[in-house]
N, C-alpha and C positions, 0 to 999 in steps of 0.2 A: 504494500500500500504506500503510494508516494504522497508528496506534498508536505508542507510545513504547517505552522500554526495559522497561516493565512487561509488554509483550506477549511478551517473549522467554521461552522455557522455562527452568527452573532449570538444566538441564544446560548450556545455552549460556552463561548467566551464570557458571556454575562454570568453564567453560573459559576465559572472558575473564579471570577473577580469577587462575586458575592461571598463565596465560601473560603476565600484565601486569607481573610483578615489583613488585607493590605492597607497600609497607611497612605496618607496623602502624598508623601514623597515617592512612595512606590508607584502609585497611580500616575503621578506626573512623569516618572522615569519611563513607564510603559508607553505613555503618549509620545514622549520624545524619541523613543527607540523604534517604535513600530507603527506603521501606517494603520494597521488593523485596529489599534487602540485609540488612535486620534481621529479616525474617520467617523462620519456620522453613524450613529448606532443602527438606525433603521428599525429600532425597537420602540414601541410605544412606552411612555410618552415621547413624542418626537422632538420636544424642545431641547433635549440634551444633545450637545454637539458631538459627543463621543461616548463609547462604551465605558471608558475610564471615568468620565464625568458622571455617567449614570450610576456607576458603582459607588462613587463618592457620595452622591445624593442618597443612595440606599443606606450607606453606613451612617450618614447624618441622621436619617429618620430613625435608625435603631439605637442611636447614641443615648446613654442615660442622662446626659446633660441636656441635649437638644429636645428630648421628649417632654420636658417641662415647659418649654417655650410656648407662649401663646402665638397664634398665627401672625400677628403684627410684628412681634419681636423676631420671628423667623425671617420674615421678608426684609426687615431692616438690617439684620445681620448679613443676609445674602447680598443686599445692595451695597453694604460697606465692603464686602469682599468682591465687589465688581462682578457679581453673578457667577463666581467660580466656587463650585461646591467643594473642590479640593481644598481651597483656602478655608472654607467654613469648617471642614473636617479637621484641618490642622489646628484651628483655633479651639475647637471643642476638645481635642485630645490634649492640647497644651493646658487648657483650663482644668481638665479633670486631674491631671497629675500635679499641677501647681497648687491646687486647693486642698491637698492633703487627703484626697479620696483614693480608694483602692484602685489600682490600675490593671487588675487581672493577673493571671498567671502565665504570661507569655514567655517568661524565662529570660527576657532580654533587659529588663529595666533594673537599674541600680537605685536603691532607696537610701537617702541620707537624711539624718535628723541631728540638729545641733542643740545641745542642752546648755546649761549654765557654764560649766567648765569641762564638758565632755562632748564627744561626737560619736554617733552610731551610724553604721553603714551596713547595708545588705547588698552583697555582690550579686553578679549575674547567676551564680550557682545557688543562690538562696542562703548563703552563710552570713551570719551576723557578726560584726566586729565592733569593738569599742576602743577609744583611746581618750586620754585626759585624766581628770581627777573627779572623783565622785563616790568612791566606796562601792556600795552595793549596786549602783546603777551601771557599773562597768561589767556586771555579769560574771565576775570571777569569784574566787573563794573570799571569805570575809577578811582575810589578811591583806588583800590587794586593795590599795587606795589610789594608786596612780599607775597609768600605763603610758609610757613615752612613745610606744609604737602600737599601732592597731593590733589587738589580740582577739581571737575568735571567742564567741560566747556560745557554749553548748546549748542546743535547743532540745526541748522535750521530744521524746520519740513519737508522741502522738500529734505533734504540731505539724500541720501541712505548711506549704510554702507561704512566707510572709508577703503580703500584698500591700501593706500600709503600715507606717511606723511614725511615732511621735515621741519627742523628748522635751523635757523642760528642765526645771532646776535640778532635782536629784532623783527623779523617777522617770520611767519610760514605759511605753505600751505599744503593742503592735496587734494587727489583725491578720489572720491567716486566710487562705483560700476558702476554708470551710466556714468562715465567719466567726471563729472563736477569738476571744481577746486574751492576751497574755500581758502581764505586767511584772516589773521588777524595779527595785530602788529602795530609798530610805523608808518608805511607807509612813511618813509623817502624816498624821490625821487619817491614817488608813487609806491614803491616796491610791494604793495598789488594789484595794478592794478585796484583799485576801489577808489572812493572818491577823495579828493584833496590831493596833495603832502604835507606830514607832518601832515595831520589830522589823528590821531590814529584811527585804526579800532579795537575795543575792543571785537567784536564778530565775529566768522567765517562768512564770507560774500562771496556770489557767485561772481565769476569773469564773468560777463555777456558777455564780449567780446569773450570768448571762448565757449559759450553755444553751438554753432553749430560745434565745433571742439572737440569732445570727446577726453579726454586725458588719457594716461596710466601712466604718471609719472610727477612729479613736483620737482624741485630742487631749494633751496633758497641759495643765496649767501649773501654777505654783502650789503644790500640795493638794491638787484635786484633778479629777479626770472626768471627761465626758465621752460617752460612746453613742454612736448613731447606728441604729439597727437598719436592716434591709427594708423594714416596713416604714421607715421614717420616724420612728420613735427615738426619744432621747433619754438616756440614763446618766445620772451624775452621782459622784461620791467623793469623799475626802473633805478638805478644808472648806469652810463655808463662812469665813469671818465677815465677808461683805455681801453675802447672798449670792455668790457666784455660781452656786449649784442650782439656782432657780426654783427652789423648793418652798419659797414663801417665808423662810426663816433664816437664822444664822447659826443653826446647829450643825455640827459635824455629822457626816453621813458615812458610816463604816462600810456599807455595802451598796452596790448600784441600786438606785431608786429612780423610777420614771418621773420625768417632768410633765406635769398634767396638761400643759398647754399644747403639747404636740402629740398627735395620734394619727390614725388613718384618715381622719377628715381634715387634718392640718399637718401633713407630713413634712419633715425636714429633709433638705437635700444635702446640706453641708454644715459643719459646725467648727468653731475655733475657740479654744480656751486660751485666755491671756494670763496675766499675772493674777489679777483679782476680778476680771470681768470676762463675760462669755458672749459670743455672737453666734447666731443661727440663721441660716438662709432657708426659707421654706420652698417647696416645689412650685408654689404660686408666685415666687419672685419677691417675697417680702423679707425684710431684714429685721430681726429681733435682737435686742441686747438686754443684758441684766448684770448685776453685780456692782462693783465700785465705780462711781461716776466721776472720778478725778479727771480734771483737765478736759471735760466734755467728751471723754472717750466713748460714752454710750450713744452719743449722737442725738441727745434729747434737748440740747441747748441749755443744760443745767449741770450742776455738780452732784445731783442727788443719786443716792444708791438705790438700785431697784432690786427687790427680792424676788420678783417674778419677771418672766420674759415680757418685754414691752416693745411694740413695733416702732421702728425708727421712721418718722414721718417728716422730720424737719429738713431744711436745706434741699427741698426738691426730691427727697427720697421716695415720697409717695407716688411720684410719676415714673419711677424707674423700675425695671425688672432686674432685680439683683440676682446674680448667679454664683457669687463667691465672696467671702469675707475673711479677714484675718484680724485677730485680736493680739496686740502686742503688750508692751509694758503699760503705758498709759495712753495708747493710741489705737486707732482702728483704721482699716482700709477695706474697700469693697470694690468689686468689679461688676459693671452692668452688662446687659446682654449684647452690647455693641463693643465690649472690650475696654471701655473707658475706666480709668482707675481713680478712685477718690481716697485720699489718705490725709492724716494729720498727726503731728508730733513724732518724736523719736526718729527711727530710721526706717527707710523703705527702699526696696530694690525692685526695679522694673526690668524684666527680661524680654527683649523683643524676639519676634519669630525668626529674625536673621542672626540670632546668637549674640547680639550686643547687650551690654548691661549698663544701666544708669542707676545711680544711687543718690539719695538725699536724706537730710535729717541730721542727727547728732553723730559726730565722728566716732565717739566711744572707743578709744584706744585704737584708732585707725581701722575700725571694722567696716567702714564704708569703702575702703580701698582707694579713696581719692588722694591723688598726689598733691603735695604742696600745702597741706593743711595740718594743723597740730592735732593732738589726740583729743582735745576737748572742744574743737571748733564745731560750728553748725554750718551745714551746707543747705542753703535755702532753696536752691533750684536743682533739678536733676543734672548730674554730671556723668559723662561717659567714662567707662573704665576700659575702653578699647586699647588705649596706649599702655595702661598698667598691666593688662592681660596679654600684651604682645600680639594682639590680633587674633587670639584664640576665640572661637565661637563657643558660647556657653549653652548648656542644655538644662542645667539644674542649679538652683541656689538654695542653701540652707543657712539661716542666720541664727546664731546663738545670742547670748546676752552681750558679749563683747568680742565675739569672733564670727567669722563668716567663711563658708566653704562653697566653692563652685566646681561643677563637673563640666568639662568641655565635651563637645560632640565626638571627639576622638578618644574620650575616656580618661584624659588627664585630670587630676584634682589640684586645685590651687586654694590656698588658705591665706587669710590676712586678719589682723587684729590681735587681740590679747592671746598669749600663749604661755602664761605663767604656769598653767596646769597641764601643759602638753596636749591641749585639746586640738592643736593643729598638727600633732605628730612630733617627730624628732627635730624640732627647730628651737634653738636656744634663746631666741630673742623675739620680741613682739614684731610681727610682720607689718611694716608700714605700707608695703605694696604687696600684691599677690605673689606668693612663692609656691613652687610645686610641693605637694604633700605626697609622701610615699605610703603606699598601702600594699599588703601582701597578696593582693588578688587583682585579676584583670577587671577593669571597670567598663561598663557600657551603659549609655543612657541617651534617650532621645526625647526629653521633655523640655517644655518651656513654660514660662508663666511669671507670676509675681509672688514674692515671699517677703513677709515682714518678720522682724524679731519679736 
């Protein structure tokens, strides 16, 4: 039987593209390399200029982020992407990964999380590593308090592949493919949701309270944790000094407890835990905030503490369809359905789809990576890090309290900022500009987006 791929009928090519889990770059490459993929599809609906474009449209319709968009928001995003469904798909994939949501078990993505004085990394093999200072959050035996080089953290035999990870001050949590949540760290205020309050958990441990509630995301704050189930419900536990658990009180919660405001009729799409405040984005595009209201970080135009989730409606937010949000120290940032970023206070990083990085806010021991600024300066407008990164194109950013890590599209890792606790690896001084960080495993990543500390 002779002939090549050009002999296949369009319907067969369509099925191949639909089932191949190809990304936007893959589809664009097919269009560029073969006439068969860039020619008019001849398949209804006929408005698509090529089979590759039709496949991108199909992937967008099935995307967990896009499925929440109302019709108007879908059309506006398509118009901003100049009618190119491959660009829409690229934006959706970037947003999913940069928002702390699980990215599935493709086996290709590296996950990185930066805590207060430590860094956690999941390599392409699914192995978990830690470096820096933090005691039990390093996942080693209790006698280990500092790791100058990344060391492997043993995972429980029952744990499936890690698909999402979060780290904050001195505890961490991750979600596996099966939806199970594992935690480890100092367990102050029982922020790990297992064991006794203040009793360190030095190895990743299953949060049994959530076993029957498979999760898609977990976010760690300062001494507290919030988990998002696949049904859109929120559970919180740990420190509650400022109502950051959203339970209507300021009492510590030793085990996961559901936040009443969010359920099947008002499901959550994404959550972010800050130092003492929490943000949640619902599938209807609304932003809710609660906890400590210092410096207007809740977005309610006041300094008041909120013990229950309250919708953000000031500053034009009531007219926006919000799809992602991030809670930092005393600041918050959000992205709307057109990809626009809204942020205030502290430090913020914006990662473009072309791999460039811009940063602004407080320098914080050079953790912005901006050259020519002192450690305590404030950068009031976004500054490019292209020169500091020597032209490397970045795919992932993870910002800790005073240090930052980036992963390039070729798999190199650069770190900058405070390194007193070896959170950047074996570098003896504070990195004023990005320097390469050595890890003991190959790295691969292909994500873009926005990350705040």
